[in-house]
N, C-alpha and C positions, 0 to 999 in steps of 0.2 A: 758376519758372524754372528751366528743367534746367540742370545744370552741363556746361559745356564740357571734358571731360578729354582733348582732344586734345592729344597731345604730354605728357601728364602721365606719368612712369613711376611705375612701383610702388616701394614701398620695399623696397629690398634688404636681406634678414636676413642677418647674418654669425653663425657659430656661434662659440663663445669657443675652441674648440679646431680650426678651419679644418675642421670637417665638412661634406662637401657631400652634400645632399639627393641621394638616388638612387631611382628608381623600378623597381619589379620586380613585375611581374604586376598592374599597375594602381594598387599602393599606393606611397606614397612614404615611405621609411625616412630615418631622420634623417643616416645616415651609409651612405657605401659598404660599410664592414664589417657594418652590421645588414643591408643587403640581399645582400651574399654569403652571408651565415649564413641568410637564408631561402630563397635560391636552394639552398644545400647541405640545408637542410630539405625543400625540396621533392624533391629527388633522393633524399633518404633515405626519402622517404614512396613515391615509385615504386618502391623497391627493396623495400619491405614492412616496413622498420625502424621506423619512424614512422607511427604511427595519424594523429596531428592535432597542432597546436602552437597555441597563445594568446599573444598580444602584448601588452606593456605590462600585465602583471599587477600590480595594486597590493597593497600591503601597507602597513596604517596602524601608524604609530609612536606611542608613547606621549605624546610632544610635540604630537600633532596633525598632524604631517606624513606624508606619503605617501611611499613609496619604490616606484617603479616597477621590476620586474624585465623586461628586454627580452623575453624568452621562457620559456615554459612549454611543455615539450614532452613528449606522452604518447608512449611507445613501446610497439610492439606487445606486447612481453614483459610488460607491467604496470608498468614502472617511469617514473616522473614525473621528469624533469630540469628545472632551474630555471638558465636561461643568461643572463649578460651580456655583451654583446659591449663591449671596449673597445679603444680606439686608444690612450688615455691615462687611467689610473687615477689618480684623486684621493684624497687622506687621507679627504675626506669620504665620499667613495665608499665606500671600505674600511670607515670606521666604521659607516655604514647598513647595509652589508650584514651586517657582524658583529650589528650590534642585531638586524636581520630573524632571522638565524638563531639568535639568543639566545630571541626570543619565539616564532618557529613552529618546528615539526619539520622544517625542510628546510636542504638545502645548496645554495649557490648556487654555480655553477661559472662562473668568468671565462674567456672565450675572446678572446686577444688577436689583434689585426688586423695 
């Protein structure tokens, strides 16, 4: 027997920091700030400064958790940048970034919106 879903609303999900999911080029980013940064990367790519980038790059931590960096940006000059876009930065986020930087030979740049 098929379910009648007429009039049923989908469950609305709220972000704990009131971030608004935003679409850019067919991809939905968790916040307007991340979508704006992706748009900036696209402009930098067209200008020849950025070769390409990866999103949501995972780093494994010793306690079994994974910290995901928002963007890994490959510049045309051969430099690789790791970027996190933050509207609000938490103490736990700072600790995880410090842990990732101590375990891996990288530096994470925080871009504030």
